[in-house]
N, C-alpha and C positions, 0 to 999 in steps of 0.2 A: 478256351482261351487261357493263355499262361498268366501266372500271377504278375509277371513283369508287365505284360501288355495291359492287364487290368489296372495296374497302378498308373501306367502312363496315361491311359484313357481317363482315369479318375482325375489326374492332375490337369489334363487338357480341359475337362468339363468345368473346371474352376475358372478358366480364362474367359475373357469377353468373346462374344460370338465371332468377331472378325479374326481374332487370334486363333480361335478354334478352327476356323476355315483355313487359315494359313497352315496350321499343323496338319490338318486333314489333307491339304494339297501336297505337303511334303511327303507324307506317308504314301499317298496314292502315286505320286511321281516315282518314289523309290520302288514300289511294287511293279509299276510299269517298266522301269529300268531293268529290274531283275528279270522280268519276262522277256524283254528284248535281248538281254544277254543270254538267257537260256536258249532262245530261238537261234541266235547267231552261233552259239557254241554247237548246237545240234546240227546246224547246216554245215559247219566247218569240219565235222567228223569225217565225212567222205573224202574231202580234200586232204585232210591230214593223213588218212589211211593210204591214199594214193601216193602221197609224198613218201611215207614210210616204206611202202612197197618199192618205190624207185631206189631209195637208199639201200634197202636190203639187196636188191638186184645188183646195184652197182658194187656193193661190198662183195657179193658172191662172185661177180665177174673178176674183180681185182684179186680175189684169193686164188683164182685159178690161173693167174698169169705167172 
């Protein structure tokens, strides 16, 4: 664990339990959001690759005109 994360957790531990739960929910939501973004980005790579191939092919055909 990094020192910064240790410091943040140490500060959160000083809060009342309800506020600790709020902070924990924020952290867990952020982690879940990052995971969703990574999955979405990974799925989009094939689509982006196909689009890039079309652009390259279009450019190649134009250069031969």
